[in-house]
C-alpha positions in Angstrom: 3.5 9.8 4.8 5.5 6.5 4.5 8.4 5.9 6.8 11.9 6.3 5.5 15.2 4.8 6.5 18.8 5.8 5.8 21.5 3.8 4.1 22.9 2.4 7.4 19.6 1.3 8.6 19.0 -0.4 5.2 22.3 -2.3 5.7 21.3 -3.4 9.2 17.9 -4.7 8.0 19.5 -6.5 5.0 22.1 -8.0 7.3 19.4 -9.3 9.7 17.5 -10.8 6.7 20.8 -12.5 5.5 21.4 -14.0 9.0 17.9 -15.3 9.4 17.6 -16.7 13.0 21.2 -16.0 13.9 21.1 -12.2 13.6 22.7 -10.6 16.7 25.2 -7.7 17.0 28.4 -9.5 16.0 26.9 -11.4 13.0 25.2 -8.2 11.8 28.5 -6.3 11.9 30.3 -9.3 10.2 27.7 -9.5 7.5 28.0 -5.8 6.7 31.8 -6.0 6.6 31.9 -9.2 4.4 29.6 -7.7 1.8 30.5 -4.0 1.8 34.0 -4.0 3.2 32.9 -1.4 5.8 34.1 -1.7 9.4 31.2 -0.5 11.5 31.4 0.0 15.2 29.4 -2.1 17.6 28.0 1.2 19.1 26.7 2.3 15.7 25.0 -1.0 15.1 23.3 -1.2 18.5 22.2 2.4 18.3 20.6 1.8 14.9 19.0 -1.5 16.1 17.5 0.5 19.0 16.0 3.0 16.6 14.7 0.3 14.4 13.1 -1.5 17.3 11.5 1.7 18.6 10.0 2.3 15.2 8.6 -1.3 15.1 10.8 -2.4 12.2 12.5 -5.1 14.2 12.0 -7.0 17.4 14.5 -8.7 19.6 14.7 -11.7 21.9 17.3 -12.6 24.5 18.6 -16.1 24.3 20.0 -18.1 27.2 23.8 -18.2 27.3 25.3 -21.5 26.1 27.1 -23.5 28.8 30.5 -23.1 27.0 30.0 -19.3 26.8 30.4 -16.9 29.7 29.2 -13.3 29.7 26.2 -11.6 28.4 23.3 -13.3 26.8 22.8 -12.7 23.0 20.1 -10.5 21.8 18.7 -11.8 18.5 16.9 -9.6 16.0 14.1 -10.2 13.5 12.7 -7.9 10.8 9.0 -7.1 11.1 6.7 -6.7 8.1 6.6 -2.9 8.6 10.4 -2.9 8.5 10.5 -5.1 5.4 7.9 -3.0 3.6 9.9 0.2 4.4 13.1 -1.4 3.2 11.5 -2.6 0.1 10.0 0.8 -0.7 13.3 2.5 -0.1 15.2 0.0 -2.3 12.6 0.2 -5.0 12.7 4.0 -5.0 16.5 4.0 -5.4 16.3 1.5 -8.2 13.7 3.7 -10.1 15.7 6.9 -9.6 18.9 5.2 -10.8 17.3 3.3 -13.7 17.9 5.7 -16.6 21.1 7.3 -15.2 23.0 4.2 -14.1 25.2 4.1 -17.1 26.1 7.8 -16.8 26.8 7.2 -13.1 29.1 4.3 -13.9 30.9 6.4 -16.5 31.3 9.4 -14.1 32.5 7.1 -11.3 35.2 5.7 -13.5 36.7 9.1 -14.5 39.8 10.6 -12.9 39.0 12.7 -9.8 38.8 16.4 -10.3 42.2 18.0 -9.6 41.6 21.3 -7.8 44.0 24.3 -7.7 45.3 24.0 -11.3 
């Protein structure tokens, strides 16, 4: 059975791919916020990264701290082929499922919300 990933993990993997060699916690959070408008917590990002790393979908490397920076060293992430394949399958499945109902979905989403209690 192929591996599956949830929406948040998909966002994390896509953010890593967007950041290329500069993908670490802060840039991943920033990328998700800039593209989706979602404010995600650092804890949620690092928890998801840990799960993705355990599953072999990403790897990390710790870089030396730049002289002008103090504090912890940055942990950079990279998507592995298995992670890319799982993300691609997930994205493709969603596109196929939405294909013939996308216009209906768009129409429903544009309607007034259902008023309860009337």
